[in-house]
C-alpha positions in Angstrom: 0.0 0.0 0.0 3.0 2.2 -0.5 4.5 3.4 -3.7 8.2 2.8 -3.3 10.4 4.9 -5.4 14.0 6.0 -5.3 15.1 8.2 -8.2 16.3 11.5 -9.4 14.0 13.3 -11.0 11.4 17.5 -14.5 8.7 18.1 -16.7 6.1 18.4 -19.4 2.4 18.4 -20.4 -1.1 19.3 -21.5 -4.3 18.6 -23.3 -7.2 19.5 -25.5 -6.7 21.4 -28.8 -8.3 24.8 -29.5 -6.3 26.7 -32.1 -6.0 30.4 -32.6 -3.6 32.0 -35.1 -2.8 35.7 -34.9 0.0 37.9 -36.3 3.0 38.1 -34.1 5.8 40.7 -34.1 9.1 39.2 -33.1 12.4 40.8 -32.2 15.6 39.5 -33.8 18.6 39.9 -31.5 21.2 42.2 -32.9 19.6 43.6 -36.1 16.3 44.0 -37.8 15.0 41.4 -40.3 11.6 41.7 -42.1 11.4 38.3 -43.7 9.8 36.1 -41.1 6.1 35.1 -40.9 5.0 34.4 -37.3 1.9 33.0 -35.7 0.7 32.6 -32.1 -1.4 29.5 -31.6 -3.4 28.4 -28.6 -2.7 24.7 -28.7 -4.6 23.2 -25.7 -7.2 24.9 -23.6 -9.1 23.8 -20.5 -11.3 25.5 -17.9 -8.7 27.6 -16.1 -5.7 27.5 -18.4 -4.1 26.7 -21.7 -0.9 26.0 -23.6 0.3 28.2 -26.5 3.1 28.3 -29.0 4.8 31.0 -30.9 6.1 29.9 -34.3 8.6 31.8 -36.4 9.0 31.0 -40.1 11.9 32.4 -42.1 10.7 33.5 -45.5 13.9 35.4 -46.3 16.9 34.4 -48.4 19.4 34.3 -45.5 19.5 32.7 -42.1 18.1 34.3 -39.0 20.7 34.1 -36.2 19.2 34.7 -32.7 15.7 35.8 -31.8 13.7 37.0 -28.8 10.0 37.9 -28.3 8.1 39.8 -25.6 4.4 39.9 -24.7 2.1 41.0 -21.8 -1.2 39.8 -20.4 -4.1 41.7 -18.8 -5.1 38.9 -16.3 -3.4 35.7 -17.5 -0.2 34.5 -16.0 2.5 32.2 -17.6 3.4 29.3 -15.3 6.1 27.5 -17.3 7.5 27.0 -20.8 9.9 25.0 -22.9 12.3 25.3 -25.8 13.2 28.9 -25.0 14.9 31.0 -22.2 12.2 32.9 -20.3 12.7 36.0 -18.2 10.5 38.8 -16.8 7.1 38.6 -15.1 4.4 40.2 -17.3 5.7 41.4 -19.6 7.5 38.2 -20.4 10.5 37.7 -22.7 11.5 34.5 -24.5 14.8 34.1 -26.4 16.5 31.2 -28.2 18.5 28.6 -26.4 21.4 28.5 -28.8 20.5 25.2 -30.5 17.3 26.7 -31.9 18.6 30.2 -32.5 19.4 29.8 -36.2 16.4 29.7 -38.6 17.5 28.8 -42.1 15.5 30.1 -45.1 12.1 28.4 -45.4 12.5 26.8 -42.0 10.7 27.4 -38.7 11.3 27.3 -35.0 8.7 27.0 -32.2 8.6 27.3 -28.5 5.7 26.7 -26.1 4.4 27.8 -22.7 1.6 27.1 -20.3 -0.7 29.9 -19.0 -3.1 30.2 -16.1 -6.3 32.2 -17.0 -6.1 33.6 -13.4 -9.8 34.1 -13.2 -10.2 35.5 -16.7 -10.5 34.1 -20.2 -7.7 33.1 -22.6 -5.9 36.1 -24.0 -4.0 36.6 -27.2 -1.6 39.5 -26.6 0.6 41.1 -29.2 4.1 39.8 -29.5 6.4 42.8 -30.0 9.7 43.1 -32.0 11.1 43.7 -35.4 11.6 40.5 -37.4 8.0 40.0 -38.5 7.1 43.6 -39.3 7.6 43.2 -43.0 6.0 39.7 -43.2 2.5 38.4 -43.3 0.9 36.0 -40.8 1.1 32.3 -41.6 -2.3 31.4 -43.0 -4.2 28.4 -41.5 -7.0 26.4 -43.0 -9.5 28.0 -40.7 -8.2 31.5 -39.8 -10.0 33.4 -37.1 -9.6 36.9 -35.6 -8.2 37.0 -32.1 -11.4 38.4 -30.6 -14.0 36.0 -32.2 -11.9 32.9 -31.7 -11.1 33.7 -28.1 -14.8 34.3 -27.4 -15.8 31.1 -29.1 -13.2 29.1 -27.2 -14.2 30.7 -23.9 -17.9 30.0 -24.6 -17.2 26.4 -25.5 -15.2 25.9 -22.4 -17.9 27.4 -20.2 -20.8 25.5 -21.7 -19.2 22.1 -21.9 -19.6 19.4 -19.3 -16.5 18.0 -17.6 -16.2 15.2 -20.2 -16.8 17.7 -23.0 -14.2 20.1 -21.7 -11.7 17.3 -21.9 -12.5 16.7 -25.6 -9.8 17.0 -28.2 -10.7 19.7 -30.6 -9.0 20.0 -34.0 -6.2 22.6 -34.2 -6.6 24.7 -37.3 -3.1 26.0 -37.1 -1.7 22.4 -37.3 -3.9 21.3 -40.2 -2.1 20.4 -43.4 -3.1 18.2 -46.3 -0.9 15.6 -47.9 -1.3 14.7 -51.6 -4.7 13.3 -52.3 -6.2 15.0 -49.2 -5.1 12.3 -46.7 -4.2 13.4 -43.2 -3.6 12.0 -39.8 -6.0 12.9 -37.0 -3.4 12.7 -34.1 -5.5 12.7 -31.0 -7.6 15.6 -32.3 -5.0 17.5 -34.3 -4.6 17.1 -38.1 -1.2 16.6 -39.6 0.0 15.5 -43.0 0.8 11.9 -43.7 4.4 11.4 -44.7 5.2 10.4 -48.3 8.8 9.2 -47.6 8.3 7.1 -44.4 5.7 4.7 -42.9 6.6 5.0 -39.2 7.5 7.8 -36.8 7.3 11.5 -37.3 9.0 13.3 -40.2 9.5 16.7 -41.8 8.3 17.2 -45.3 7.3 20.4 -47.3 8.5 22.4 -44.3 6.0 20.9 -41.8 5.7 17.9 -39.5 4.2 14.7 -40.9 3.4 11.3 -39.5 4.0 7.9 -41.0 0.9 5.8 -41.9 1.8 3.0 -39.5 2.4 5.4 -36.5 -0.8 7.2 -37.4 -2.8 4.0 -37.6 -1.8 2.9 -34.1 -4.3 5.2 -32.4 -7.7 4.4 -30.9 -10.9 5.1 -32.9 -11.9 7.6 -34.2 -8.3 8.9 -34.5 -6.0 7.8 -37.3 -5.8 8.4 -41.1 -8.6 10.6 -42.4 -9.5 12.4 -45.6 -9.5 15.7 -43.8 -13.3 15.9 -43.4 -13.4 13.7 -40.3 -14.0 10.6 -42.4 -11.4 7.8 -42.7 -10.0 7.9 -46.2 -10.2 4.7 -48.3 -6.5 4.7 -49.1 -5.5 5.3 -45.6 -8.1 2.8 -44.3 -6.4 0.0 -46.3 -3.0 1.0 -44.9 -4.4 1.2 -41.4 -5.9 -2.2 -41.6 -2.6 -3.7 -42.7 -0.7 -1.8 -40.0 -3.1 -2.9 -37.2 -2.9 -6.6 -38.4 0.9 -6.5 -37.9 1.0 -4.4 -34.7 -0.1 -4.7 -31.2 -0.2 -1.0 -30.7 -3.3 0.9 -29.7 -6.2 -1.3 -31.1 -8.8 0.3 -33.3 -12.3 -0.1 -31.9 -14.8 -1.6 -34.3 -17.6 0.4 -32.7 -16.2 3.7 -31.6 -18.0 5.6 -28.9 -18.4 9.3 -29.1 -20.2 12.0 -27.2 -21.3 15.4 -28.7 -19.4 18.2 -27.1 -20.7 21.4 -28.6 -21.4 22.8 -32.1 -17.9 24.3 -32.2 -15.8 21.3 -30.9 -15.0 17.8 -32.0 -16.7 14.8 -30.5 -15.3 13.2 -27.3 -13.9 9.8 -27.8 -13.2 6.8 -25.6 -9.9 4.9 -25.9 -9.8 1.9 -28.1 -10.1 -1.7 -26.9 -7.1 -3.1 -25.2 -5.8 -6.4 -26.5 -2.7 -8.3 -25.5 0.0 -6.5 -23.5 1.9 -7.3 -20.3 1.0 -7.5 -16.6 2.0 -4.6 -14.4 0.9 -2.2 -11.7 1.0 1.5 -10.9 2.5 3.3 -7.9 2.8 7.0 -7.3 5.3 9.7 -6.3 6.3 13.4 -6.6 9.7 14.2 -5.1 10.4 17.6 -6.8 13.9 16.3 -7.9 15.2 16.6 -11.5 14.2 13.4 -13.4 16.8 11.0 -14.9 15.9 12.0 -18.5 16.7 15.7 -17.7 20.4 15.1 -18.3 21.8 15.1 -21.8 23.8 12.0 -21.2 20.8 9.9 -20.2 18.8 10.3 -23.5 19.6 9.0 -27.0 21.8 11.4 -28.9 19.1 12.0 -31.5 16.7 13.6 -29.0 16.8 16.5 -26.6 16.8 15.9 -22.8 13.8 17.1 -20.7 13.7 20.6 -19.4 14.3 21.3 -15.7 12.8 24.1 -13.6 14.1 26.4 -10.9 12.4 26.8 -7.5 9.9 29.2 -9.0 9.0 26.7 -11.8 10.8 28.7 -14.5 12.6 26.6 -17.1 16.3 26.4 -16.7 18.6 26.8 -19.8 21.2 24.4 -18.7 20.2 20.8 -19.4 22.8 19.5 -17.0 22.1 21.7 -14.0 22.4 19.8 -10.7 19.3 18.3 -9.2 17.7 20.0 -6.1 18.0 16.7 -4.4 21.8 16.8 -4.9 22.2 20.3 -3.6 21.6 22.0 -7.0 18.8 24.2 -8.4 17.0 21.9 -10.8 13.5 20.7 -9.9 10.7 18.8 -11.6 8.5 21.2 -13.5 4.8 21.4 -12.5 3.7 20.6 -16.0 4.4 16.9 -15.4 1.2 16.5 -13.4 -1.3 14.0 -14.9 -4.6 15.2 -16.5 -7.8 13.9 -17.9 -8.4 13.7 -21.7 -11.8 12.1 -21.4 -13.9 10.1 -18.9 -11.9 7.0 -19.6 -8.5 8.3 -20.8 -5.8 10.4 -19.1 -2.2 11.4 -20.0 0.7 11.6 -17.6 4.4 10.9 -17.0 6.0 8.1 -15.0 9.2 6.5 -13.8 9.9 3.0 -15.0 12.7 0.4 -14.6 16.1 1.3 -15.8 17.4 1.1 -19.4 16.7 3.0 -22.6 13.3 4.3 -21.5 13.5 8.1 -21.9 10.7 9.4 -24.1 9.0 6.0 -24.6 5.2 5.9 -24.2 3.0 3.2 -22.8 -0.7 2.6 -23.0 -2.1 1.1 -19.8 -5.5 -0.3 -18.8 -6.5 -0.8 -15.2 -7.9 -4.2 -14.3 -9.9 -3.3 -11.2 -7.5 -5.1 -8.8 -4.7 -3.8 -6.6 -1.2 -5.1 -6.6 -0.9 -5.2 -2.8 -4.2 -3.8 -1.3 -6.8 -6.6 -1.7 -10.3 -5.2 -1.9 -9.1 -1.6 -2.5 -12.3 0.3 -3.5 -10.4 2.9 -5.6 -8.7 0.2 -7.7 -12.2 -1.4 -8.3 -13.7 2.0 -9.3 -10.8 2.5 -11.7 -11.4 -0.7 -13.7 -11.4 -0.3 -17.5 -10.0 3.2 -17.5 -6.8 3.8 -19.6 -3.8 6.1 -19.5 -0.9 6.9 -21.8 2.2 7.7 -19.9 5.6 8.8 -21.1 8.7 7.5 -19.3 10.8 10.4 -18.0 12.6 8.9 -15.0 13.9 5.6 -13.7 13.9 4.1 -10.2 16.5 1.6 -9.2 13.9 0.0 -7.0 11.2 0.1 -9.6 10.4 -3.4 -10.9 9.7 -4.4 -14.4 6.1 -3.7 -15.3 5.9 -1.0 -12.6 4.8 2.5 -13.6 5.5 5.0 -10.8 3.1 7.7 -12.0 4.1 11.3 -11.2 1.2 12.6 -9.0 1.5 15.7 -6.8 1.0 14.5 -3.2 1.9 10.9 -4.2 4.8 10.7 -1.7 8.4 11.8 -2.0 10.0 8.3 -1.8 13.7 8.2 -1.1 14.4 11.8 -2.0 12.6 14.9 -0.9 13.1 18.2 -2.8 9.5 19.3 -2.0 9.8 20.6 1.6 12.2 23.3 0.5 10.6 24.1 -2.8 7.1 24.5 -1.4 8.1 25.6 2.2 6.2 22.8 3.8 7.1 20.4 6.6 7.7 16.7 6.0 4.6 15.7 7.9 2.4 17.9 5.6 3.6 15.8 2.6 1.9 12.7 4.0 3.6 9.3 4.1 7.1 9.1 2.6 5.9 6.3 0.4 2.4 6.7 -0.8 1.9 10.4 0.2 -1.5 11.8 1.0 -3.5 8.5 0.4 -1.2 6.4 2.6 -1.5 9.1 5.4 -5.3 9.1 5.0 -5.4 5.3 5.3 -3.2 5.4 8.4 -5.6 8.1 9.8 -9.0 6.5 8.8 -8.0 2.8 8.8 -8.1 0.4 6.0 -11.8 -0.3 6.0 -13.1 3.2 5.4 -15.3 4.0 2.4 -13.9 5.3 -0.9 -15.6 8.6 -0.4 -13.9 9.0 2.9 -10.5 8.4 1.4 -11.2 10.8 -1.5 -12.4 13.5 0.9 -9.3 13.1 3.0 -7.0 13.4 0.0 -9.0 16.4 -1.3 -8.5 18.2 2.0 -4.7 17.7 1.7 -4.7 18.9 -1.9 -6.4 22.1 -0.7 -4.1 22.6 2.3 -0.8 22.1 0.5 -1.4 23.2 -3.1 -4.5 25.4 -3.4 -3.6 27.5 -0.3 -0.2 28.3 -1.9 -1.6 29.1 -5.3 0.2 26.0 -6.8 -2.6 25.6 -9.3 -1.1 22.9 -11.6 -0.1 20.8 -8.7 -3.5 21.2 -7.2 -5.1 20.0 -10.5 -2.9 17.0 -10.6 -3.7 16.2 -6.9 -7.4 16.5 -7.5 -7.1 14.3 -10.6 -5.8 11.6 -8.4 -8.8 11.9 -6.0 -11.4 12.2 -8.8 -10.4 10.6 -12.1 -8.0 8.1 -10.6 -10.4 7.3 -7.9 -7.7 7.5 -5.2 -6.7 3.9 -6.3 -3.9 2.3 -4.2 -1.3 0.7 -6.4 -3.8 -0.6 -9.0 -2.9 -3.6 -11.3 -2.9 -3.0 -15.0 -2.1 -4.3 -18.5 0.4 -2.3 -20.6 2.2 -2.1 -24.0 4.5 0.4 -25.7 2.8 2.8 -28.2 3.7 5.9 -30.2 3.6 9.0 -28.0 0.7 11.4 -28.4 2.0 14.8 -29.5 0.8 16.4 -26.3 3.1 14.2 -24.2 6.1 14.6 -26.5 5.6 18.3 -26.8 5.1 18.7 -23.0 8.3 16.9 -22.0 10.4 18.0 -25.0 11.4 14.4 -25.7 10.3 13.1 -29.1 11.9 9.8 -30.1 9.4 8.9 -32.9 12.0 9.3 -35.6 13.9 6.4 -34.0 11.0 4.0 -34.9 12.0 1.6 -32.1 8.7 0.8 -30.4 9.1 -2.6 -28.6 6.3 -5.0 -27.8 8.4 -6.9 -25.2 7.5 -6.9 -21.5 10.0 -5.1 -19.4 
């Protein structure tokens, strides 16, 4: 009934797609260039926050070397970001990280950030500077003005139910059509299907594309499409072939969907789970820098994860020392799990050692607990699924064990949270198992599920909500609500291609390696 974890631990995340493209004005460090097209895109939006990206496309005949942008909100507040160096506190400034400072002609760079609405609605501020003053905004397949799109997005978020607010909505800024009209509906976002490769992610015609086999390994109704929401005949044939040869995410023969609103896509349940390996889930959040945050711990072809300072701002040095080793690098708050739909969530986890960084796994909970017989939370969790990305290892994490990163899940062998959050060790709950284990010690092991959930919720309020740690609070409440406060639930799992939201959130995208394994670890 404890989640045992020892490891070093930073970050990633978030969901739901609601796109908005606006003209951005970007400053080039050192001199003025007027040959870049720029767009600001709201990538994922939920009730009290969103993630956004600023994209810079070089339309000129010479390379852009170095860039920076600035913007300011009325009520919104940036909480973390990735793929840029951030400074300032409203107005904010983002500059390149060196490795992404050069933009060759007809190429693009992009960085992302997470924003709290802070009691207001999603804002689309101007991005000031010089590099885009002579260019035109990048056109999207469904352009919208900042005012009308923001109003529509806000209205949709306010009128949707909880399940509907978790619904993936198609991102117009990411839509692109491959020859013949075939596209990949990647968990609610449309991308082109690659012409030159069948697996992994690629880059063709100056934009991201997805191989047909990778695209096909998604639950219904996602996968190859003709761009109108209907599976294309050519893509359908390739998908059937791919699914016959792969044990990745199985396509449901009778997909279930729930209408969200007139302006959003339909909610979808995950596909049927077939095959896989036996395992179980534990939980932790130790505030340390994860194993995959060091450049030497990830494959040379991919970037290491970002790390955050004590105030949750992204650090520029990928090899900064962990806070649990006397350094300044912490786990970023964006790694908290979140709900995609009633029966599907995304998150991050520690796994057993090996070449795990950036790999994703689909897991389905069986209704049993690994070591808490009769646990009511595990029973209530039965049939729900998660997709988790491995970002850490634990030397005492067994094969088939997924130590899910959950705020309030227990610090395990290392504790970087007391100093970061200015809390006592006792407030963090049990060292192994966190809030829930402390609640079971307090209430006994025969209390009702509602009593356990209420106890955990109170601790979420006292530690996170009271300190304004909103993203940690959301992840803690996710554990009590969606995860049903399950205690080390048993599961089935298999490795799958990573959803773009998880790869984009962590910064680790190993899809080009094409090395998904179906073996049990």
